[in-house]
Steps between C-alpha positions, in 0.01 A plus 500: 500500500298328228170574329298201390351563157297212358647283777855573378734675745660818362789655694438863593753752625380746761710782356495645151209541265296275273399570141236316302613502137525271196805345344603502131259213434215697663479264799385697807778498761572636846841659547668568832709819491759445770824669595681212327307551174178379338378144522192334348315326784185392318377444145164413345482187287318679218604779265294810427601443137319163486242460226221445747197713576608844619230489770656180639844662494361814665340285772825310553702822518254652747520187716881509492512866607224461761666194656840664525356829620310320775806308617732799495248724680456229764872526578504880455756478219532788252405409145347624177416393149733628228357732238558246224303232687226754582471576126427132435170536689395767250619307195322180605178685590504678163469176302179408683368861520489477880420834663821611670565769757839617622478669839721681749297550814521529873399223738549571870868589543604374156512615141405204282565454128242260357391343178126444527257311283154627605315215325751239623587617855684177585773609257573828683863522613715728710799611293676713762433653839655782696463565872396854592636747563740481207796683645798347323603593149525136385128432551404842362698430180354150474145636536576761230632221278173310546305813407714547186468133406121482543441823310732381219329160485159663464636742236659212307166320471272806462458461123387135519350443843376689804671428829351680795753684715405614850741696717474623857479881483729569797769261372478646150532856629791409726695253284375544143797593280451777245598277206199264509343415163167673435230236549147488639487388861282535808583616849400340826472731794654435835375668812740316733774729632863387517 
């Protein structure tokens, strides 16, 4: 199977998992995690370390993640953004003082991890998603890792910049680890029963 991205065919395996990350040169990449090992299957032509406008880089990164997310969802392939690539959204937004919101919320039968830009909604990206109910320990641990990461990211920037953090109340109560950094955040409520 192949995905066509910008009219270029990209081979896609139907087993394994896909990670959106960046390489040592800060080029956004897509990695296939297969039984035989990891393999880079796509790479952006730009680097997040380029000396260009951070808003342009943020827009390019959002487009890269949105394009890959759309293609992988279309084929129902598991994927997520790595924490280090997710942090780049925050770093790039900081330099242009773009209002940023990190969110873990429920949408239908999914838990979605998002980076949102309320004043620039076209830049909003899905970082990870989990199908409900979360029964297996692997997804529960991964969701806890996202909670830890987002809380730590907000805590890291608290002295210089406000990042809004919004967390689904039910998911926080069920999966929130006890060792989360102390930061200000808001709850969303969820009346949908599992």
